[in-house]
C-alpha positions in Angstrom: -22.1 14.2 -66.9 -24.4 15.2 -70.3 -23.1 14.4 -73.7 -23.0 17.1 -76.5 -21.7 17.1 -80.1 -19.5 19.6 -81.3 -18.6 20.1 -85.0 -15.7 22.0 -86.5 -17.1 22.4 -90.1 -14.1 24.3 -91.5 -10.8 25.2 -90.8 -10.7 28.4 -92.8 -8.9 30.3 -90.1 -6.0 28.2 -90.4 -2.9 28.0 -87.6 -3.4 30.7 -84.6 -0.8 31.2 -82.0 -0.7 30.2 -78.6 -1.4 33.8 -77.6 -4.8 33.8 -78.9 -5.6 30.0 -78.2 -8.1 31.3 -75.8 -9.6 33.9 -77.8 -12.8 32.0 -78.0 -14.6 35.5 -78.3 -13.9 36.4 -81.9 -15.5 34.5 -84.7 -12.2 33.0 -86.3 -11.8 31.0 -83.2 -14.6 28.4 -84.4 -12.7 27.7 -87.6 -8.9 27.9 -86.1 -6.1 25.3 -85.4 -3.4 25.3 -83.2 -1.2 23.1 -85.5 -1.4 22.8 -89.3 1.7 21.4 -90.1 2.2 20.0 -93.7 -0.9 21.0 -94.7 -3.1 23.1 -96.9 -6.3 25.0 -96.0 -8.6 24.8 -98.8 -10.7 27.9 -99.7 -14.1 25.8 -99.1 -12.9 25.2 -95.6 -11.1 21.7 -95.7 -7.8 20.9 -94.4 -5.4 18.6 -96.6 -2.3 17.0 -96.1 0.1 18.8 -98.7 1.5 17.4 -101.8 4.9 15.9 -101.8 7.5 17.7 -103.9 9.2 16.1 -107.1 12.8 16.4 -107.6 13.7 18.2 -110.6 17.3 18.8 -110.4 20.7 19.5 -108.3 21.7 23.6 -108.6 24.9 24.0 -110.5 26.5 25.2 -106.9 25.1 23.8 -103.6 27.2 25.8 -101.7 26.5 29.0 -103.2 23.1 31.4 -103.1 20.5 30.9 -106.1 17.1 32.0 -106.9 14.6 31.0 -109.1 12.3 33.2 -111.5 9.4 33.0 -113.5 9.8 33.9 -117.3 6.3 33.9 -118.7 5.4 34.2 -122.2 2.0 32.2 -122.2 0.6 29.2 -120.8 2.5 27.0 -123.0 5.7 29.0 -122.7 6.8 29.5 -119.5 10.4 29.0 -118.1 11.9 28.6 -114.7 15.2 30.6 -114.6 17.9 29.4 -112.0 19.8 32.3 -111.1 23.0 31.4 -109.5 26.8 32.9 -109.0 27.8 34.2 -111.9 25.2 32.2 -114.2 21.5 31.7 -115.5 20.1 28.2 -116.3 17.0 27.8 -118.1 14.7 24.9 -117.2 11.2 24.3 -118.7 8.6 21.4 -118.1 10.6 20.3 -115.0 13.7 19.8 -117.1 16.9 21.5 -117.7 17.0 22.5 -121.2 21.0 22.4 -121.2 21.2 26.3 -121.6 23.4 28.2 -119.4 24.5 31.8 -119.7 27.7 33.8 -118.1 26.4 36.6 -115.7 28.6 39.1 -113.8 26.1 38.8 -110.9 27.3 37.3 -107.4 24.8 38.0 -105.3 21.6 36.7 -107.3 19.4 37.4 -103.8 19.8 41.0 -104.7 18.7 41.0 -108.4 15.3 42.5 -109.4 13.5 41.2 -112.8 10.8 42.8 -114.6 9.5 41.2 -118.1 8.0 42.6 -121.1 7.0 40.4 -123.8 10.1 37.9 -124.6 12.5 40.3 -122.6 13.3 40.5 -119.2 14.9 43.5 -117.4 17.5 42.7 -114.8 18.7 45.4 -112.2 21.4 44.9 -109.7 22.4 48.2 -108.9 25.9 47.2 -109.3 26.1 46.6 -113.2 24.4 48.2 -116.0 20.8 47.3 -116.5 20.5 43.9 -118.7 18.2 42.7 -120.8 17.6 38.9 -120.9 15.9 37.9 -124.2 14.3 34.9 -125.7 14.5 34.6 -129.4 13.6 32.1 -131.9 17.1 30.8 -132.0 17.9 31.0 -128.2 18.6 32.8 -125.4 21.1 35.9 -124.9 21.9 38.4 -122.2 22.9 41.8 -123.1 23.4 45.2 -121.9 20.4 47.3 -122.0 21.1 50.2 -124.6 20.3 53.5 -123.1 19.9 55.7 -126.0 19.8 59.2 -123.8 20.8 58.9 -119.9 19.2 61.1 -117.3 21.5 63.7 -116.0 21.3 64.9 -112.6 20.8 68.7 -112.0 23.4 70.7 -113.4 26.3 71.8 -111.3 27.0 75.8 -112.2 29.8 76.4 -110.2 30.4 80.2 -111.7 34.0 81.0 -111.6 35.1 78.5 -108.8 35.3 75.4 -111.0 35.2 75.1 -114.9 35.7 72.2 -117.2 37.3 72.6 -120.4 36.8 70.4 -123.4 40.0 69.8 -125.8 37.5 69.6 -128.7 34.0 69.3 -129.6 34.0 65.8 -131.7 35.6 62.4 -131.3 37.7 61.6 -128.5 38.8 64.3 -126.4 40.2 65.5 -123.0 38.1 67.3 -120.3 40.0 69.0 -117.7 38.8 70.4 -114.5 40.0 73.5 -112.1 39.3 71.4 -109.4 39.3 67.5 -108.3 35.7 66.5 -109.4 36.6 63.1 -111.2 37.0 59.7 -109.4 37.5 56.3 -110.5 34.4 54.1 -111.1 32.7 57.2 -113.4 34.1 55.2 -116.6 30.9 54.2 -118.5 29.0 57.3 -117.6 28.4 60.4 -119.4 29.2 64.0 -118.8 26.8 66.7 -120.0 28.2 70.2 -121.1 26.1 73.3 -121.7 27.6 76.1 -123.3 26.0 79.5 -124.3 26.8 80.0 -127.9 26.6 83.4 -129.8 25.1 84.3 -133.0 27.0 83.8 -136.1 26.2 84.7 -139.8 27.4 83.7 -143.1 27.2 86.2 -145.5 27.8 86.9 -149.2 27.7 89.1 -151.9 27.6 88.6 -155.6 27.3 91.1 -158.8 28.1 91.0 -162.6 28.8 87.2 -162.6 27.2 83.9 -163.4 29.1 81.5 -161.3 27.4 79.5 -158.7 28.4 79.3 -155.1 27.9 77.0 -151.9 28.6 78.7 -148.7 30.1 76.9 -145.7 27.8 74.9 -143.2 26.2 76.7 -140.2 25.7 75.1 -137.2 21.9 76.0 -135.7 21.1 75.1 -132.3 17.4 76.4 -132.3 16.5 79.9 -134.4 18.0 81.1 -137.5 17.2 83.8 -140.0 18.1 84.6 -143.5 18.0 88.2 -145.3 18.8 89.1 -148.8 19.3 92.6 -150.4 19.9 94.2 -153.5 18.6 94.0 -156.9 19.0 90.6 -158.6 18.2 87.6 -160.8 19.6 85.0 -158.4 17.9 81.7 -156.6 19.1 80.8 -153.3 18.6 77.3 -152.0 18.7 76.6 -148.4 19.7 73.5 -147.5 19.4 71.6 -144.5 20.9 68.2 -142.8 20.4 66.5 -139.2 23.6 65.4 -138.8 27.4 66.0 -139.6 28.4 64.4 -143.0 24.8 63.5 -143.5 22.9 64.1 -146.7 21.9 67.5 -147.6 18.2 68.1 -148.4 16.5 71.2 -150.1 15.1 73.2 -147.1 13.7 76.8 -148.5 13.9 78.1 -152.0 14.0 82.2 -152.7 13.8 83.2 -156.2 14.3 87.1 -157.2 13.4 88.9 -160.3 15.0 92.4 -160.0 14.1 94.0 -156.6 12.4 91.2 -154.9 14.1 90.4 -151.3 13.4 88.1 -148.4 13.3 87.9 -144.7 12.5 84.7 -142.8 13.4 83.4 -139.3 12.7 79.9 -138.0 12.8 77.7 -135.0 14.2 73.9 -135.2 13.3 71.4 -132.8 16.5 69.4 -133.1 20.3 71.3 -133.9 20.7 70.8 -137.6 23.3 72.2 -140.1 22.3 75.0 -142.9 24.1 76.0 -146.0 23.3 78.3 -148.9 23.6 77.5 -152.7 23.3 80.7 -154.8 22.9 80.7 -158.7 21.7 83.1 -161.4 18.6 81.8 -162.9 18.4 84.4 -165.7 21.8 84.7 -167.5 20.6 87.7 -169.4 20.1 89.8 -166.4 23.2 88.7 -164.5 25.2 91.7 -165.4 22.6 94.0 -163.6 22.4 91.9 -160.5 24.0 92.5 -157.2 22.9 90.5 -154.1 24.0 90.4 -150.6 22.9 87.4 -148.3 22.7 87.1 -144.7 22.3 83.5 -142.9 22.3 83.7 -139.0 22.1 81.4 -136.5 20.8 83.1 -133.4 22.1 82.8 -129.7 21.2 79.5 -128.1 22.2 77.4 -125.2 24.0 74.4 -126.5 23.8 71.0 -124.8 26.9 68.4 -125.4 27.5 65.2 -123.8 30.3 62.8 -123.9 31.2 59.1 -122.7 33.9 58.9 -119.7 36.3 56.3 -121.2 39.0 56.6 -118.5 39.7 58.7 -115.6 43.3 60.1 -115.7 43.1 62.0 -112.2 40.8 64.1 -110.2 41.0 66.8 -112.9 41.3 64.9 -116.0 39.2 62.5 -117.9 39.2 60.8 -121.1 35.8 60.9 -123.1 34.4 60.2 -126.6 31.9 62.9 -127.6 28.0 61.3 -128.3 26.1 64.8 -129.0 28.6 67.3 -130.3 30.0 70.2 -127.6 29.7 73.7 -128.8 33.1 75.1 -128.3 36.5 74.3 -126.5 35.8 77.3 -124.0 35.7 76.5 -120.3 32.3 76.3 -118.6 30.8 76.1 -115.5 27.5 74.3 -116.4 27.8 70.6 -116.6 26.4 67.3 -115.2 27.0 63.7 -114.9 24.7 61.0 -115.8 22.8 59.4 -112.9 24.2 55.9 -113.6 27.6 54.7 -113.4 30.0 52.5 -111.2 30.7 55.5 -109.2 27.0 56.4 -108.6 25.6 53.2 -108.4 23.0 51.6 -111.4 19.4 51.3 -110.8 18.3 48.6 -108.4 14.4 48.4 -109.6 12.2 48.6 -112.4 8.9 48.7 -114.0 6.6 49.6 -116.3 3.9 52.6 -115.7 1.8 54.4 -118.1 4.1 53.4 -121.1 7.0 54.6 -119.3 9.9 52.5 -118.1 10.7 53.4 -114.6 13.9 53.0 -112.8 14.4 53.3 -109.1 17.2 53.8 -106.6 21.1 53.8 -107.0 23.4 53.9 -104.2 23.8 57.4 -104.4 20.1 58.3 -104.6 18.1 55.2 -103.2 15.0 57.1 -102.8 14.6 58.6 -106.4 12.5 57.3 -109.3 13.6 58.0 -112.9 10.9 57.6 -115.8 11.8 57.3 -119.3 10.1 59.4 -122.3 6.6 58.3 -123.2 6.8 55.1 -125.3 10.7 55.4 -126.0 11.4 53.4 -122.9 15.8 53.7 -123.5 15.3 57.3 -123.8 15.4 59.4 -120.3 16.1 62.8 -122.0 14.2 65.8 -121.4 13.0 68.3 -124.0 11.6 71.9 -123.7 9.5 73.7 -126.0 8.8 77.5 -125.7 11.0 77.2 -122.2 8.5 74.4 -120.8 9.1 70.7 -120.2 7.4 68.4 -122.9 4.6 66.3 -121.9 6.7 63.3 -123.0 10.0 64.2 -121.2 11.6 61.7 -118.7 10.8 62.4 -115.3 12.9 62.3 -111.9 11.3 62.0 -108.6 12.5 61.9 -105.1 10.6 60.6 -102.3 11.5 62.3 -99.2 9.2 63.1 -96.4 11.4 63.9 -93.4 13.5 61.2 -93.8 14.9 59.7 -96.9 14.3 55.8 -97.3 15.4 53.2 -99.4 13.2 52.3 -102.4 12.5 48.5 -102.1 9.7 47.5 -104.6 7.7 48.9 -107.2 4.1 47.7 -107.6 2.5 49.0 -110.9 -1.4 48.7 -111.4 -3.9 51.7 -111.8 -1.3 53.9 -109.5 2.2 53.2 -108.9 2.6 51.8 -105.4 6.2 52.5 -104.3 7.1 50.5 -101.3 10.5 51.6 -99.3 12.3 50.9 -96.1 10.3 53.5 -94.3 7.1 54.2 -95.8 4.6 53.7 -98.6 4.0 55.9 -101.6 1.4 56.4 -104.3 1.7 57.8 -107.9 -1.6 58.4 -109.2 -2.5 57.0 -112.5 -6.0 58.9 -112.8 -4.2 61.3 -115.3 -1.4 61.1 -117.8 1.7 61.3 -115.9 4.0 64.6 -117.2 6.6 66.4 -115.7 4.4 68.8 -114.5 1.8 66.1 -113.4 3.8 64.0 -111.2 2.9 64.0 -107.4 3.8 61.3 -105.0 1.7 61.2 -101.9 3.2 59.2 -99.0 0.3 56.9 -97.4 1.8 55.0 -94.3 4.9 55.1 -92.5 5.5 51.2 -91.8 8.0 50.1 -94.4 9.0 47.0 -96.3 11.4 44.6 -96.2 13.3 42.8 -99.2 10.8 40.0 -99.4 9.0 40.5 -102.7 5.5 41.7 -102.3 2.6 40.0 -104.0 -0.6 41.5 -105.9 -3.3 39.7 -105.3 -6.5 41.1 -106.4 -6.7 44.7 -105.8 -4.6 44.5 -102.6 -0.8 44.5 -102.1 0.5 41.6 -99.5 4.1 43.0 -98.4 6.5 41.8 -95.6 7.0 45.1 -93.0 10.3 46.4 -92.3 11.2 43.8 -89.5 10.8 41.2 -92.0 8.2 39.0 -89.5 5.0 41.2 -90.4 2.8 40.5 -93.1 0.4 43.5 -94.1 -1.7 44.2 -96.9 -2.2 47.4 -98.6 -5.0 48.7 -100.9 -7.0 51.8 -101.4 -9.9 52.7 -98.7 -12.5 54.9 -99.8 -13.2 56.0 -96.4 -9.7 57.8 -95.6 -9.3 58.3 -99.2 -5.6 56.9 -99.0 -3.9 53.6 -98.8 -4.0 51.5 -96.0 -4.0 48.0 -94.9 -4.1 45.3 -92.0 -1.7 43.1 -90.2 -2.4 39.8 -91.6 -0.3 37.3 -89.3 -2.1 38.9 -86.0 -3.8 35.5 -85.4 -0.7 33.8 -86.0 2.5 35.6 -85.0 4.1 32.5 -83.8 4.9 31.8 -87.3 6.5 34.6 -88.0 7.7 36.1 -84.6 11.8 36.1 -84.2 12.1 35.1 -87.8 12.3 37.0 -91.3 10.6 36.1 -94.4 13.1 36.0 -97.2 11.2 35.0 -100.2 7.5 34.6 -101.6 5.4 32.9 -104.3 1.5 33.6 -105.0 -0.4 30.6 -106.6 -3.7 32.2 -107.7 -4.9 28.9 -108.9 -6.3 26.5 -107.6 -6.8 27.8 -104.1 -5.4 31.4 -104.0 -2.6 30.7 -101.7 0.6 32.9 -100.7 3.8 31.2 -99.8 6.8 32.4 -97.7 10.0 30.9 -97.0 11.2 31.7 -93.4 14.8 32.3 -92.3 15.0 28.9 -90.8 13.8 26.8 -93.6 10.0 26.6 -92.9 7.7 27.4 -95.9 4.8 29.3 -94.5 1.3 28.8 -96.5 -1.3 31.4 -96.5 -4.6 30.8 -98.4 -6.2 34.2 -98.4 -9.6 35.3 -100.4 -10.8 38.8 -99.0 -14.4 38.6 -100.2 -15.0 35.3 -98.3 -13.1 36.2 -95.4 -10.6 33.2 -95.7 -7.4 33.9 -94.2 -5.7 30.7 -93.0 -2.2 30.2 -92.4 -0.1 26.8 -92.2 3.4 25.5 -92.5 5.5 23.1 -94.1 8.4 21.1 -93.0 10.8 18.6 -94.6 13.8 16.9 -94.3 16.0 19.7 -94.7 15.2 23.5 -95.3 13.4 25.8 -98.1 15.7 28.3 -99.4 13.7 30.0 -102.2 10.2 29.7 -103.9 8.6 31.1 -107.3 5.3 30.2 -108.7 5.2 29.3 -112.4 2.0 29.5 -114.7 1.0 26.4 -116.1 -2.0 25.5 -118.2 -4.9 26.7 -115.9 -3.1 26.5 -112.7 0.1 27.9 -110.9 3.0 25.3 -109.9 5.0 26.4 -107.2 9.1 25.3 -107.5 11.4 25.5 -104.2 15.0 25.4 -103.9 15.5 22.7 -100.9 18.5 22.1 -99.2 19.3 18.7 -98.0 22.2 17.2 -96.2 23.0 13.9 -98.0 26.1 11.4 -96.9 27.3 14.4 -94.7 27.2 16.9 -97.7 25.0 20.0 -98.4 23.0 19.9 -101.6 20.5 22.1 -102.9 17.7 20.9 -105.0 15.1 22.3 -107.1 11.6 20.3 -106.5 8.3 21.1 -107.8 5.0 20.9 -105.7 2.5 19.4 -107.9 -1.0 21.0 -107.8 -3.3 19.4 -105.8 -5.8 17.6 -107.6 -8.0 14.5 -106.7 -5.7 12.3 -109.0 -2.3 12.8 -107.5 -0.8 10.3 -105.6 2.7 11.5 -104.3 3.1 12.4 -100.7 6.4 12.0 -100.4 9.3 14.8 -100.6 12.2 15.0 -103.3 10.5 12.1 -105.1 11.2 10.3 -108.3 8.8 8.0 -110.3 9.6 5.1 -112.6 8.1 1.2 -113.3 9.8 -1.8 -113.1 11.7 -3.6 -109.9 13.8 -0.8 -109.1 13.9 2.8 -108.7 16.7 5.2 -109.0 17.6 8.0 -106.4 21.1 9.1 -106.5 20.2 12.4 -105.1 19.0 10.8 -102.0 22.1 8.1 -101.1 22.2 7.3 -97.7 18.6 8.7 -96.7 15.7 6.2 -95.5 13.1 6.6 -98.2 9.4 5.6 -98.3 8.3 3.6 -101.5 4.8 3.0 -103.1 4.2 0.3 -105.8 0.9 0.3 -107.6 -0.6 2.1 -104.6 0.7 -0.3 -102.0 3.5 1.2 -99.3 6.3 -1.0 -99.7 9.5 -1.6 -97.1 11.1 1.6 -96.3 14.8 1.2 -97.6 18.4 3.1 -97.2 19.3 4.2 -100.7 22.8 2.5 -101.3 25.7 4.1 -102.7 24.9 3.7 -106.3 21.4 5.2 -105.8 19.4 2.4 -107.3 16.9 0.7 -104.7 16.2 -2.6 -105.9 12.5 -3.9 -105.2 10.9 -7.4 -104.7 8.5 -7.1 -107.2 7.8 -5.3 -110.4 5.6 -2.7 -110.5 3.8 -0.4 -113.1 4.1 2.8 -111.1 6.6 3.4 -108.3 6.7 6.6 -106.3 9.8 7.0 -103.8 11.0 9.7 -101.8 11.4 11.1 -98.4 8.5 10.8 -95.8 6.8 13.5 -94.0 4.3 14.1 -91.4 1.0 16.1 -91.3 0.1 17.4 -88.0 -3.3 18.7 -87.0 -4.2 20.2 -83.6 -7.4 21.8 -82.6 -7.6 24.4 -80.0 -9.7 23.9 -76.9 -13.5 23.4 -77.6 -15.9 26.4 -76.5 -19.6 25.4 -76.3 -21.9 27.9 -74.6 -23.7 26.3 -71.8 -26.5 27.1 -69.7 -23.9 28.0 -67.0 -22.0 29.7 -69.1 -18.6 29.0 -70.9 -16.9 25.4 -71.3 -13.2 26.8 -70.7 -11.9 25.5 -67.5 -14.6 22.9 -67.2 -13.9 19.1 -66.7 -14.8 17.4 -70.0 -14.3 14.4 -72.0 -14.4 13.4 -75.7 -15.7 10.2 -75.7 -15.8 9.8 -79.6 -14.7 11.5 -82.8 -15.9 11.4 -86.3 -13.6 12.5 -88.9 -15.6 13.5 -92.1 -12.7 12.9 -94.7 -12.6 13.0 -98.6 -10.3 10.4 -100.8 -8.0 9.8 -97.6 -6.2 6.9 -96.1 -4.2 6.4 -92.9 -3.5 8.6 -90.0 -3.8 8.5 -86.4 -6.1 10.3 -83.5 -5.2 11.1 -79.9 -5.2 13.8 -77.2 -1.5 14.3 -77.8 0.9 13.4 -80.5 2.7 11.2 -78.2 -0.2 8.8 -77.6 -2.2 8.2 -80.5 -4.5 5.5 -82.4 -4.5 4.4 -85.8 -7.7 5.2 -87.8 -9.5 2.2 -88.9 -10.5 1.9 -92.6 -12.8 -1.3 -94.0 -10.2 -1.7 -96.8 -6.6 -1.5 -96.7 -4.7 0.8 -99.1 -8.1 2.1 -100.6 -8.8 5.7 -100.1 -12.1 6.5 -98.4 -14.7 9.3 -98.4 -17.3 9.6 -95.7 -17.1 9.6 -91.8 -14.7 7.7 -89.9 -15.8 7.2 -86.3 -13.5 6.2 -83.3 -13.1 6.4 -80.0 -10.3 8.4 -78.6 -7.7 7.0 -76.7 -7.3 8.7 -73.1 -4.0 7.0 -72.2 -4.8 7.8 -68.3 -5.8 11.5 -69.3 -9.2 10.9 -69.1 -11.7 14.2 -68.2 -9.7 17.2 -68.2 -10.2 21.0 -68.9 -8.2 21.5 -72.5 -8.9 18.2 -74.7 -6.8 19.2 -77.8 -7.7 16.7 -80.3 -4.7 15.8 -82.2 -4.5 14.1 -85.8 -1.6 12.7 -87.4 -0.7 11.7 -90.7 2.8 10.0 -92.0 1.5 7.6 -94.6 2.5 8.0 -98.1 -1.3 8.9 -98.9 -3.7 11.7 -99.1 -5.6 12.7 -96.0 -8.3 15.3 -96.6 -10.1 16.3 -93.5 -13.3 18.4 -93.9 -14.9 18.4 -90.8 -14.5 17.1 -87.1 -17.6 15.9 -84.9 -17.0 15.4 -81.0 -19.0 13.6 -78.8 -18.4 15.5 -75.3 -19.1 14.8 -71.9 -19.3 17.8 -69.7 -18.9 17.4 -65.7 -20.3 20.2 -63.5 -16.7 21.4 -62.0 -13.1 22.3 -62.6 -10.3 20.6 -62.1 -6.9 22.0 -60.6 -4.6 18.8 -60.4 -4.3 18.3 -64.2 -4.6 20.8 -67.1 -4.5 18.4 -70.2 
């Protein structure tokens, strides 16, 4: 046998599946691992034992669903929201603030959150959109005030079905010829359009000096005033914007003998006009004769009313919001897009200074965009018959099939992910009702797992829930497309669904996913450096939900972890500290303290690992009172659940003169592990039979090369030789490279396959 020295200097491919465990032909194989359990892959190549998770607190209900949400104002003003069954609790800096708000939400996993400043918009689809507000004096949760809702296309039923309002203002009854109303419409609005004829106020004066004030005339759009005669009168035209509002001078006409006026105008908003006529020259009053006609020209009147109760399929009670034109029966009416009956928005985001809502149960493929700069206003306005550029916009995203909108990702463009395809609304120009062109891109679809925006790419989980893809603009094809990011690690996602995601940009650009079986996947991704590295976390329990909270210069990962304590299911909030050289917490659900005891009431009955002043103590079972007594007094105690890190290399590949090393008999004589600030660990060819790594000083972190022979345990030379490394001590283990001394035989072996 000849000796060769083989180095793996980096692990930036991360964990690969057995299906590609023999793909020695691809570049990624050189930096791959077959197993990377409870590790993180650092961007510069190292494979490090993950940090332990710190116990923060117990959920309000351990038997009900809950999610974690980030509320971020600044690096020093970030909060963790525990959103559970009909409540929201506020946490800050790893502690419960004592603030709890009541909510109507029973399915928190279906909620969607969008933050703008100190206000968070919450969409559920089942309740009116709400706002969570952080104020100087606390927090509150209120219904978002929609000043003007969007109305679906007008229902013009001509003579087949008309609705008749009982009044034009106040509380009214609206009756339909056919059954069109249904329970659940309460709280929504009905819009009624009526064609209004012209109306004229006229007056004639002569040989008198008394003043005269006309009645008021409601003007929908255009008006005209005409004076006739020889007179010395002054006509003041007054205007007010609302019924009961103050009158203001609008026009003034003064005549000296035979001067008369004809004027017309057009108003942007409906208003009220009236005339005040007075003699301005008393000496000439006896010679005056005046006729004035103030006319409202025909227009289409739009009135709205809020539905307060549904009496039957043909009768509703309503409160008028915008005055109706008359009590005549009309055939042009429409309902607002959102109500209990039609559903409420399920998603929201901000794009080009518009608030965008998406999807209700009636229209799961629809986007509604507010007026520019006026977020609660979803009205439309016409000028000279054309929609104004700032009007609200409605878009239906349908190509062959109508798919449920699942995510909105605003950036330079607005990316819309549905259950069956992906859309882009360009941000190259200002979005207007006449310049809003959604374009379908790819036909893959997305699951409900939250996508993450990383750099200029969107990482999302495909419709099946078990494929991770990215999406971004590609110049070559002039559209959005992307790659499957788990193609080399399909064993981590196959036959599973990814249910929650979080992205920690700092310090290592790591994307996390919670799998439906409670395993936490970690994916280090730096596209420009071609780093795409998977690993996975397991614990004594299962991970349920994750979120990243920015703090200082880093992002902290919080998780809901389900554990079985004394036969009972408990759900805890736990936090993974940012990986730094000075961190020393390598147990799960840990607490810290000092003295000669440590309190862990959340782990009663569990066997815990204890480190006192850097030295591992005897494992203990947490007693019924939750307090573990120690033999000595310590200045720093760390206690929590142990976990094991496993690292396994795939089969080596060396270019030999005779060809490949694959299927050739070879033996690993010795191994050098290049580590940094590490202690503990074992090495072997299987995880069942391993030798402890040797250190010169006990309980002292070491940086450098650990050189050790590999225990063969009757394996000897074989064709596979998967080097295995294990660390189950409560200390860091940071592996930067593996160097192996290998003896290569000349043939193959059939009786043993390693």
